[in-house]
C-alpha positions in Angstrom: 0.0 0.0 0.0 1.3 3.5 -0.9 2.4 5.6 2.1 0.6 8.9 1.6 0.7 10.3 5.2 3.3 12.7 3.9 3.2 13.4 0.2 6.2 12.2 -1.8 6.7 15.7 -3.2 7.4 17.1 0.3 11.1 17.8 1.4 10.9 19.8 4.6 11.4 17.9 7.9 8.1 16.6 9.4 6.3 13.5 10.8 3.0 12.3 9.3 0.4 9.8 10.3 -2.7 8.6 8.4 -5.5 6.2 9.1 -7.0 4.3 6.2 -10.0 2.1 6.1 -9.2 -1.6 6.0 -11.3 -4.7 5.4 -9.7 -7.8 6.9 -12.7 -10.1 6.9 -11.9 -13.6 5.9 -15.6 -14.4 5.3 -18.2 -12.3 3.6 -21.4 -11.4 5.5 -24.9 -12.7 4.7 -27.0 -10.7 2.3 -28.6 -7.9 4.3 -32.3 -8.3 4.2 -34.4 -5.3 3.3 -38.2 -5.3 3.3 -40.4 -3.0 1.1 -44.1 -2.7 2.0 -46.6 -1.7 -0.7 -49.9 -0.6 0.7 -52.6 2.0 1.2 -53.2 4.8 3.7 -56.6 5.7 5.3 -59.0 7.9 3.5 -58.5 10.6 6.2 -54.8 10.7 5.3 -55.2 10.8 1.5 -55.2 14.6 1.2 -51.7 15.0 2.7 -50.3 11.6 1.6 -46.6 11.8 0.7 -45.7 9.0 -1.8 -42.0 9.3 -1.0 -40.6 6.0 0.4 -40.5 6.1 4.2 -38.1 4.1 6.4 -40.1 2.7 9.3 -38.9 3.8 12.7 -41.8 3.5 15.1 -45.4 2.4 14.9 -46.6 5.9 16.0 -44.9 7.5 13.0 -46.7 5.0 10.7 -50.0 5.9 12.4 -49.4 9.6 11.9 -48.5 9.3 8.3 -50.9 6.6 7.1 -53.6 6.4 9.8 -54.4 4.0 12.6 -56.0 0.8 11.4 -54.7 1.2 7.8 -53.2 -1.7 5.9 -49.8 -0.1 6.4 -50.4 0.3 10.1 -51.6 -3.2 10.7 -48.7 -4.8 8.7 -46.2 -2.7 10.7 -48.0 -3.7 14.0 -46.9 -7.3 13.2 -43.5 -6.6 11.8 -42.6 -4.3 14.8 -45.0 -5.3 17.6 -45.3 -3.2 20.8 -44.1 -6.3 22.7 -41.3 -8.2 21.1 -38.5 -7.5 18.6 -40.3 -8.4 15.4 -37.9 -8.1 12.5 -35.4 -6.4 14.7 -32.9 -4.1 12.9 -33.9 -5.2 9.4 -34.8 -2.1 7.4 -38.5 -1.7 6.5 -39.3 0.8 3.9 -42.9 1.8 3.1 -43.8 2.6 -0.5 -47.4 4.0 -0.1 -49.9 4.2 -2.9 -52.7 6.7 -3.2 -56.1 5.1 -3.4 -57.4 4.1 -6.8 -59.8 6.4 -8.6 -63.4 5.4 -7.8 -62.3 3.1 -5.0 -65.0 2.3 -2.3 -64.6 1.4 1.3 -66.5 -1.6 2.7 -69.4 -0.7 4.9 -71.1 -3.1 7.3 -74.0 -2.6 9.7 -74.7 -4.0 13.2 -78.3 -4.0 14.3 -79.0 -5.0 17.9 -82.6 -6.0 19.0 -84.1 -6.5 22.4 -83.8 -5.2 26.0 -81.0 -6.6 28.3 -82.3 -9.1 30.8 -79.1 -9.2 32.8 -75.5 -7.9 33.2 -72.7 -9.2 31.1 -70.1 -8.6 28.4 -70.5 -9.2 24.7 -67.6 -8.8 22.3 -67.3 -7.3 18.9 -65.0 -9.4 16.7 -63.4 -7.5 13.9 -61.5 -9.6 11.3 -61.1 -12.4 13.7 -59.7 -10.2 16.5 -61.2 -9.4 19.9 -59.0 -6.4 20.2 -55.7 -4.9 19.1 -52.6 -4.0 21.1 -54.2 -4.9 24.4 -57.4 -3.0 23.9 -60.5 -5.1 23.6 -63.8 -4.6 21.7 -65.9 -5.2 24.9 -69.5 -4.2 25.1 -70.4 -4.1 28.8 -74.2 -4.6 29.1 -76.4 -3.9 32.1 -79.9 -4.9 32.8 -82.4 -2.7 31.0 -80.1 -1.6 28.2 -82.2 -1.1 25.1 -81.0 -1.2 21.5 -80.1 2.5 21.4 -78.0 2.1 24.6 -76.3 -1.0 23.2 -75.5 0.8 19.9 -73.8 3.6 21.7 -71.7 1.0 23.6 -70.8 -0.8 20.4 -69.6 2.4 18.8 -67.4 3.2 21.8 -66.0 -0.3 21.9 -65.0 -0.1 18.3 -63.7 3.5 18.2 -61.7 3.1 21.4 -59.4 0.6 19.6 -57.1 2.8 17.6 -55.8 0.1 15.4 -59.3 -1.1 14.4 -59.7 -1.2 10.6 -63.2 0.4 10.7 -64.8 3.4 12.3 -68.3 3.1 13.8 -71.0 5.7 13.6 -74.7 5.9 14.6 -77.2 5.1 11.8 -81.0 4.8 11.7 -81.5 2.0 14.2 -78.1 0.5 13.5 -74.4 0.9 13.8 -72.6 1.7 10.6 -69.0 0.3 10.4 -67.0 1.9 7.6 -63.5 0.7 6.6 -61.0 3.4 7.3 -59.6 3.1 3.7 -61.1 2.7 0.3 -60.0 -0.3 -1.7 -60.6 -4.0 -2.5 -58.5 -4.9 0.5 -61.1 -3.4 2.8 -63.6 -6.0 1.4 -61.8 -8.7 3.5 -63.0 -7.1 6.8 -65.4 -9.2 8.7 -67.4 -8.3 11.8 -69.4 -10.5 14.2 -70.6 -10.4 17.8 -69.6 -13.1 20.3 -72.2 -13.2 23.1 -70.1 -15.7 25.0 -73.0 -18.2 25.2 -75.4 -15.7 27.0 -77.5 -13.6 24.8 -78.8 -11.5 27.7 -82.0 -11.1 25.7 -80.1 -9.3 22.8 -79.8 -10.5 19.3 -77.5 -9.0 16.6 -77.8 -8.8 12.8 -74.6 -8.0 10.8 -75.0 -7.2 7.1 -72.8 -5.8 4.3 -74.0 -2.4 3.0 -71.2 -1.6 0.5 -68.4 -3.8 -0.9 -64.9 -2.6 -0.9 -63.4 -2.1 -4.3 -60.5 -0.6 -6.2 -56.8 -1.4 -6.4 -54.1 1.2 -7.2 -51.1 0.6 -9.5 -47.8 -0.3 -7.8 -45.7 0.3 -10.9 -44.5 3.8 -9.9 -43.5 2.5 -6.4 -41.4 -0.3 -7.8 -39.4 2.0 -10.0 -38.3 3.8 -6.8 -36.4 0.7 -5.8 -33.5 1.9 -8.0 -30.2 0.4 -7.2 -31.2 -0.7 -3.7 -31.4 -4.5 -3.1 -34.9 -5.0 -1.8 -34.9 -8.7 -0.9 -38.5 -9.0 0.3 -41.6 -7.2 -0.9 -44.6 -7.4 1.4 -47.6 -7.0 -1.0 -50.6 -6.0 1.0 -52.9 -6.3 -2.0 -53.0 -10.1 -1.9 -53.5 -12.2 -5.0 -54.8 -9.4 -7.3 -53.8 -10.2 -10.8 -52.8 -6.7 -11.8 -50.5 -6.3 -8.8 -49.0 -9.7 -9.2 -48.3 -9.1 -12.9 -46.7 -5.8 -12.1 -44.4 -7.4 -9.5 -43.5 -10.3 -11.9 -42.8 -8.0 -14.8 -40.6 -5.7 -12.8 -38.7 -8.5 -11.0 -38.2 -10.6 -14.1 -37.3 -14.3 -14.6 -33.8 -15.9 -14.4 -34.0 -17.4 -17.9 -30.6 -19.0 -18.7 -28.8 -16.7 -21.1 -31.6 -14.2 -21.3 -32.6 -13.1 -17.8 -35.1 -10.2 -17.4 -36.0 -7.5 -14.9 -34.1 -7.5 -11.7 -32.4 -10.8 -12.7 -30.6 -9.1 -15.5 -26.8 -9.6 -15.0 -25.9 -6.0 -14.6 -28.7 -5.5 -12.1 -29.1 -8.9 -10.3 -31.0 -7.6 -7.3 -34.2 -9.6 -7.4 -36.8 -10.0 -4.6 -39.5 -12.4 -3.4 -43.0 -10.8 -3.1 -44.9 -12.3 -0.2 -48.7 -12.1 -0.8 -51.2 -13.1 1.8 -54.3 -15.2 1.4 -57.1 -16.6 3.6 -58.6 -18.8 0.9 -58.9 -22.5 1.4 -57.0 -23.2 -1.9 -55.2 -20.8 -4.2 -53.8 -23.3 -6.7 -56.1 -22.0 -9.5 -54.0 -18.8 -9.2 -50.6 -20.2 -8.6 -50.9 -23.0 -11.1 -51.4 -20.3 -13.8 -48.0 -18.8 -13.1 -45.6 -21.8 -13.5 -42.7 -19.9 -15.0 -42.6 -17.0 -12.6 -40.4 -16.8 -9.5 -41.7 -13.7 -7.8 -44.9 -14.4 -6.0 -44.9 -16.5 -2.8 -48.3 -17.0 -1.1 -48.4 -16.6 2.6 -51.5 -18.8 3.4 -53.8 -18.5 6.3 -56.6 -20.8 5.1 -60.1 -19.9 6.4 -58.8 -17.3 8.8 -61.1 -14.4 9.6 -58.0 -12.2 9.7 -56.9 -9.9 6.8 -54.8 -11.4 4.0 -52.1 -8.7 4.4 -51.7 -9.8 8.1 -50.8 -13.3 6.8 -48.2 -11.7 4.5 -46.8 -9.8 7.4 -46.5 -12.9 9.6 -44.6 -14.8 6.9 -42.4 -11.8 6.1 -41.4 -11.6 9.8 -40.5 -15.2 9.9 -38.7 -15.3 6.6 -36.7 -12.1 6.9 -35.3 -12.9 10.3 -34.4 -16.4 9.2 -32.7 -15.3 6.1 -30.9 -12.4 7.8 -29.3 -14.7 10.4 -29.3 -18.3 9.0 -30.0 -18.4 5.3 -29.1 -22.1 5.2 -32.2 -22.9 7.1 -35.9 -22.6 6.2 -39.1 -21.3 7.9 -40.7 -24.7 7.8 -41.9 -25.7 11.2 -42.2 -22.1 12.4 -45.5 -20.7 13.7 -47.1 -17.4 12.6 -46.7 -15.1 15.6 -49.9 -13.1 15.2 -52.7 -14.4 13.0 -56.4 -15.2 13.9 -57.0 -18.9 13.4 -60.2 -20.9 12.7 -61.1 -24.2 14.3 -60.1 -26.0 11.1 -58.2 -25.0 8.0 -60.2 -26.9 5.4 -58.5 -28.9 2.7 -55.0 -27.8 3.7 -55.3 -29.9 6.9 -54.7 -33.0 4.6 -51.1 -34.0 3.8 -52.3 -35.2 0.4 -53.8 -31.8 -0.4 -50.6 -30.0 0.8 -48.5 -32.2 -1.4 -50.6 -31.3 -4.4 -50.7 -27.6 -3.6 -46.9 -27.4 -3.4 -46.6 -29.1 -6.8 -48.8 -26.3 -8.1 -46.8 -23.5 -6.6 -48.8 -22.9 -3.5 -47.2 -22.5 0.0 -48.8 -24.6 2.8 -49.4 -24.4 6.5 -50.9 -26.7 9.1 -52.9 -25.9 12.2 -50.9 -27.0 15.3 -52.0 -26.2 18.8 -54.2 -23.4 17.5 -51.5 -21.7 15.4 -50.6 -21.7 11.7 -47.3 -23.6 11.3 -45.5 -23.3 8.0 -45.0 -26.5 6.1 -43.8 -25.4 2.7 -42.9 -21.8 1.6 -42.6 -21.7 -2.2 -42.9 -19.4 -5.1 -45.4 -20.1 -7.9 -42.5 -21.6 -10.0 -43.3 -25.1 -11.2 -42.7 -25.5 -14.9 -43.8 -28.8 -16.5 -41.0 -31.3 -16.8 -38.5 -29.7 -14.4 -38.1 -32.0 -11.5 -37.3 -30.8 -8.9 -38.2 -27.1 -9.8 -35.0 -25.1 -9.4 -36.6 -21.9 -8.1 -39.5 -23.3 -6.2 -38.5 -23.0 -2.5 -38.0 -19.4 -1.3 -35.1 -20.6 0.8 -33.3 -21.8 -2.3 -33.8 -18.6 -4.1 -32.5 -16.6 -1.2 -29.5 -18.9 -1.0 -28.8 -18.0 -4.6 -29.2 -14.3 -3.8 -26.7 -14.7 -0.9 -24.2 -16.5 -3.2 -24.4 -13.6 -5.6 -23.9 -11.1 -2.7 -20.8 -13.0 -1.5 -19.2 -13.0 -4.9 -20.0 -9.3 -5.3 -18.4 -8.6 -1.9 -15.2 -10.4 -2.9 -15.1 -8.8 -6.3 -15.0 -5.4 -4.7 -12.0 -6.4 -2.7 -10.0 -8.5 -5.2 -11.0 -7.6 -8.7 -12.9 -4.3 -9.4 -10.7 -1.5 -10.6 -7.5 -3.6 -10.2 -4.8 -3.8 -12.8 -5.1 -7.0 -14.8 -1.9 -9.0 -15.1 -1.0 -12.4 -16.5 -0.4 -15.3 -14.2 3.4 -15.3 -15.0 3.9 -11.5 -14.7 5.9 -10.1 -11.8 4.0 -7.1 -10.6 4.8 -4.9 -7.5 1.8 -2.5 -7.9 -0.7 -2.6 -5.0 -3.9 -3.3 -6.8 -3.3 -6.2 -9.2 -5.5 -9.1 -10.1 -4.3 -12.2 -11.9 -6.5 -15.1 -13.0 -4.8 -17.5 -10.7 -5.1 -15.2 -7.7 -8.8 -14.7 -8.3 -9.3 -18.4 -8.7 -7.6 -18.9 -5.3 -10.0 -16.5 -3.8 -12.9 -18.4 -5.3 -11.5 -21.7 -4.0 -11.5 -20.2 -0.5 -15.0 -18.9 -1.0 -16.3 -22.3 -2.0 -14.8 -23.8 1.2 -16.4 -21.0 3.2 -19.9 -21.5 1.8 -19.7 -25.3 2.2 -18.7 -24.7 5.9 -21.7 -22.4 6.3 -24.1 -25.1 4.9 -25.0 -23.2 1.7 -23.1 -25.4 -0.8 -22.1 -29.1 -0.9 -19.4 -31.0 -2.8 -16.6 -28.4 -2.8 -14.4 -30.4 -5.2 -17.2 -30.3 -7.8 -17.3 -26.5 -7.6 -13.6 -26.0 -7.5 -13.1 -28.2 -10.6 -15.6 -26.1 -12.5 -13.9 -22.7 -11.9 -12.6 -21.0 -15.0 -11.0 -17.5 -14.8 -9.6 -15.9 -17.9 -8.7 -12.5 -19.4 -10.9 -11.7 -22.3 -9.5 -12.2 -25.7 -11.4 -9.2 -27.1 -11.4 -6.7 -24.2 -8.2 -6.2 -22.2 -10.3 -4.6 -19.4 -12.4 -7.7 -18.7 -12.1 -10.8 -16.6 -14.5 -13.7 -17.2 -15.4 -16.1 -14.4 -17.4 -19.2 -14.4 -18.2 -21.8 -11.7 -20.9 -24.2 -10.7 -22.3 -25.0 -7.3 -24.6 -27.4 -5.7 -27.1 -25.9 -3.1 -27.5 -27.8 0.1 -30.9 -29.4 0.7 -33.2 -29.2 3.7 -34.6 -32.4 5.3 -38.2 -31.7 4.4 -39.2 -35.4 4.4 -37.9 -38.1 6.7 -38.8 -41.6 5.5 -38.0 -44.7 7.5 -38.9 -48.3 6.8 -38.6 -51.0 9.5 -39.2 -54.7 9.6 -40.9 -56.3 12.5 -41.5 -60.0 13.2 -42.5 -62.4 16.0 -40.2 -64.0 18.5 -40.5 -67.8 18.0 -39.1 -70.4 20.3 -36.5 -72.9 19.1 -36.8 -76.7 19.1 -34.4 -78.6 21.4 
């Protein structure tokens, strides 16, 4: 390294000292995870909505910008809960969208009938939840309460929960519950009343008045990613075709020799878009996208919760796992905060889950009252490719990590270095020779095998080819192969058992 503490042109007597930045890491870090959230703000926040990407710091800031109870608020409430670390220090950047033109907010009504015959508590259940952040939708009833009194208490119970996705107002003999935002995502809101087995002489009728509708475009938000490596996109719009198509077109496909979008060689910063669903079976949607590697469904079958909450749960699990231990998978991990039903329909069957995965649909099981991830996959499942190379999200993220490691080493050992032949004797500080770069790659292979990312190091090392271009003296060409490690998703054991017979003397 050149000594520049005192310039070489200086002649007068002096002493110099300089500190330079050094990088002495023998192993490159994991690919840093970054989460982008696409979503809507409340109608009350639309007039002042700033569409500039916003790095999430606190839930209160999200509430101030986009509104309590909005899709953005309720995804952040899961990613960064008031109790618990959530995604920890992983950056979360919100890319908000203005509501679509002509969008409508879902409206429901609650009509109580009767006069209370005793004291007790009934509970409003909003999208499968009895409350949010420790505040419950309790309706405390006392003897003699008539419908008007109970309506007032229902309104208070709902509006006292800041994170509630609806706002309640007094109607003509009923309570009107209006989603806080306009859009198709509001149509997933459900409301019911749990009388806890004691009607107290009161009955309730819940009806839909207006369906939620309208989905904004996400194209402009995606263009704002620029040169950042966003590794996970939390898509709050669910399995809406226009949004999924925009994500797929922007992200691209790793076609051998002709990659597109973010998989293009000079960009190579792709992402996985996690999209929630509460449907029993999404294979009709995923089976129609066999060549795409972008969309990964976060299933919460038959949940009364909101689909974007399922996406937030899976995002939390996957981002933390990939940040710290990318060689592992989220299989066997439970959603931390998702309303569950008493049964999950067809996904409870192993045969069904097996078929769903083969059609590009992720799966969960219901274990001890919680959704537990079984398979987390993209929609990728082209006919004839067995096993599909880009199916499991863990494998894709392993590929992303491998690219990041190589990029990290290139910056240290190759980029902007003088290119020399293997036999040249060079004393300059920044020099790269093919054999030197190959030696770095040999060490990289050993390192990634030791981390559990790759297997069969001899195979990879034997495949390495490094050469100076024969047409461009400023270019080094590198090629190597690697075998990803697998994850023990299936354990199959066969035993033989027989009887113990006596022997003849």
